[in-house]
C-alpha positions in Angstrom: 155.4 105.5 149.4 156.6 101.8 150.2 158.6 100.7 147.6 159.8 103.5 146.6 163.1 103.9 144.6 165.8 106.7 145.5 167.9 108.2 143.2 172.0 107.9 144.3 171.9 110.8 146.9 169.7 108.7 148.6 166.7 111.3 148.7 162.7 109.8 147.6 161.6 110.3 144.5 158.6 111.4 145.5 157.6 114.8 144.9 156.5 114.1 141.3 154.3 117.2 141.1 156.8 119.6 141.7 159.1 117.9 139.0 155.9 118.2 136.3 155.8 121.9 137.5 159.8 122.4 136.2 159.2 120.4 132.9 155.5 122.5 132.2 157.7 125.8 133.6 160.7 125.0 131.2 159.1 123.3 128.3 155.4 123.9 127.8 154.1 127.9 127.6 150.1 128.3 128.1 148.4 130.8 127.3 145.6 132.4 128.8 142.7 130.3 126.7 144.7 126.9 127.8 144.5 128.5 131.4 141.0 129.9 131.4 140.3 125.9 130.1 141.9 124.1 132.6 140.7 126.4 135.1 137.2 126.2 134.5 137.5 122.4 134.7 136.5 122.9 138.4 132.8 123.6 137.1 132.5 120.4 135.0 130.8 117.2 136.3 134.6 116.0 137.1 136.6 118.4 138.7 140.2 118.2 137.9 139.9 115.4 135.8 141.8 117.0 133.2 144.9 116.0 131.6 148.1 117.9 133.2 149.5 120.4 130.8 152.8 118.1 129.8 150.4 115.7 128.8 148.4 118.1 126.5 152.1 118.6 125.3 152.3 115.5 124.3 148.9 114.8 122.7 149.7 117.8 120.6 153.0 116.2 119.3 151.7 113.1 119.1 149.2 114.6 116.8 151.9 116.3 114.8 153.9 113.4 114.3 151.2 111.3 113.1 150.2 114.1 110.9 146.7 113.5 111.8 144.1 116.2 110.6 140.7 114.4 112.0 140.9 113.3 115.6 138.1 112.0 117.5 137.6 112.6 121.3 135.4 110.8 123.8 135.3 112.9 126.5 135.3 116.8 126.4 134.7 118.3 129.8 136.2 121.6 129.7 137.8 121.4 126.4 141.3 121.5 127.7 142.4 118.8 125.7 140.4 119.3 123.1 142.1 122.7 122.3 145.4 121.1 122.3 144.3 118.8 119.5 142.5 121.4 117.4 145.9 123.5 117.9 147.3 120.3 116.8 145.5 119.9 114.0 146.0 123.0 112.2 143.3 125.5 110.4 142.7 122.6 107.6 142.0 120.2 110.5 138.9 118.9 112.3 138.3 117.7 115.9 135.3 115.9 116.6 134.6 115.9 120.9 131.7 114.0 122.5 130.8 114.7 125.9 127.5 112.9 127.7 126.8 115.8 129.6 125.0 119.4 128.4 126.7 121.2 130.8 130.0 119.9 130.2 129.8 121.1 126.7 128.8 124.5 126.9 131.7 125.2 129.3 134.0 123.9 126.5 132.4 125.3 123.6 133.0 128.7 126.0 136.5 127.5 125.9 137.1 126.6 122.4 135.8 130.2 121.3 138.1 132.0 123.3 141.1 130.0 122.4 140.0 130.7 118.3 139.7 127.0 117.7 135.8 126.9 117.9 135.1 126.7 113.7 137.4 123.5 113.4 135.9 121.4 116.1 132.6 119.8 116.4 130.9 119.2 120.5 128.5 116.1 120.1 126.3 115.8 123.2 124.9 112.8 124.1 126.4 109.4 125.1 129.5 108.2 123.3 128.7 104.9 122.0 125.4 105.9 120.2 127.0 108.9 119.0 130.0 107.2 117.3 127.7 104.5 115.7 125.5 107.7 114.4 128.9 108.9 112.6 129.9 105.2 111.7 126.6 104.8 109.8 126.8 108.3 108.4 130.0 107.3 106.5 132.4 109.8 108.1 135.6 110.4 106.9 137.9 107.9 109.0 139.9 109.5 111.8 143.6 109.9 112.1 144.1 110.0 115.9 141.5 108.5 118.7 141.7 109.5 122.0 139.5 107.6 124.7 139.2 109.5 128.0 135.5 109.2 129.3 133.6 106.7 131.2 136.1 103.8 132.3 133.7 100.9 132.2 133.1 102.0 128.6 137.0 101.9 127.4 136.2 98.4 125.2 133.0 99.8 123.6 134.8 103.1 122.5 138.0 100.8 121.5 135.6 99.2 119.2 134.0 102.4 117.9 137.3 103.9 117.1 138.2 100.6 115.3 135.1 101.2 113.3 136.3 104.8 112.8 139.5 104.6 111.7 141.7 103.3 109.0 145.5 102.0 108.3 148.0 103.9 110.0 145.8 105.6 112.6 146.5 106.5 116.3 144.1 105.0 119.1 145.2 106.3 122.7 143.5 105.7 125.8 144.1 107.3 129.1 144.1 106.4 132.8 144.9 103.0 132.4 146.9 102.7 135.3 144.6 103.6 138.0 147.4 103.6 140.6 148.5 100.4 139.9 144.7 98.6 140.4 144.6 97.6 136.9 147.0 94.0 137.6 144.1 93.0 140.1 141.7 91.3 138.4 139.7 91.3 140.6 139.6 94.7 142.4 135.9 94.9 141.5 136.1 98.3 140.5 134.6 98.5 136.9 136.9 100.8 135.5 139.7 98.7 136.2 137.8 95.8 134.2 137.1 98.2 131.3 140.7 98.9 130.8 141.5 95.3 131.6 138.8 94.4 128.7 140.3 96.7 126.6 144.3 95.8 126.7 142.6 92.4 126.3 141.0 93.4 123.1 144.0 95.2 121.6 145.8 92.6 122.1 144.1 90.0 120.3 143.3 92.5 117.6 145.5 91.4 114.6 146.2 94.4 113.1 147.1 96.6 116.0 150.8 97.0 117.5 150.4 98.4 121.2 152.4 99.5 124.1 151.8 101.2 127.9 153.6 104.0 129.4 153.1 104.7 132.9 153.4 108.3 134.4 153.5 110.3 137.5 153.2 113.5 138.1 150.4 116.5 139.0 147.9 113.4 138.2 149.1 110.6 140.2 150.0 107.2 139.2 148.7 106.8 136.0 149.5 106.3 132.5 148.4 105.7 128.7 148.1 102.7 126.0 149.0 103.7 123.0 147.9 102.0 119.5 148.6 101.8 115.9 146.7 100.2 113.0 148.8 98.4 111.0 
């Protein structure tokens, strides 16, 4: 890759997947339920779109560090990340995950049952923005952490919904914000890039949000997260 830095020994730092695999093998043990959920992603409408194992462990730790007991997830797919969240909130916690496609929701439900966490997860099927609006209208208890990982052009809509469903101290994470570097090209014409950039602008302009972004490389290529916290 042009411009790729080298370490002092002169070896190009290109083998991102191998480095990921090293840390996953060393630090991120996965049981059969997680492995099956990840494999079943191939049966969803977006094969291989789920987060990587080390990203799942990161979100698990972030949930625990935030003391989150109620998690809202935009985008379920096979439920791989959902299992990480459900295990992080514990038996007394609750995860609500929003999925557009009934087929994906069915796969996720099977995976959640296999993982033994179905009793603490609610899978809601339908357009996520509409479902989130109904949750707000119903006056549900505010969420402690929101993970936005659905259709990227709708990121600003999901961010607004997250702000409507959280309170002071809540954490909001938006996935896939780097887009292989395309995020810096405002005229790219990619609706996903436009959705990311608008969400970033909205976060920067919001008086009650502190935020940063972290680039990631590895199994999922070059991408990253935005992490925000309500003051």
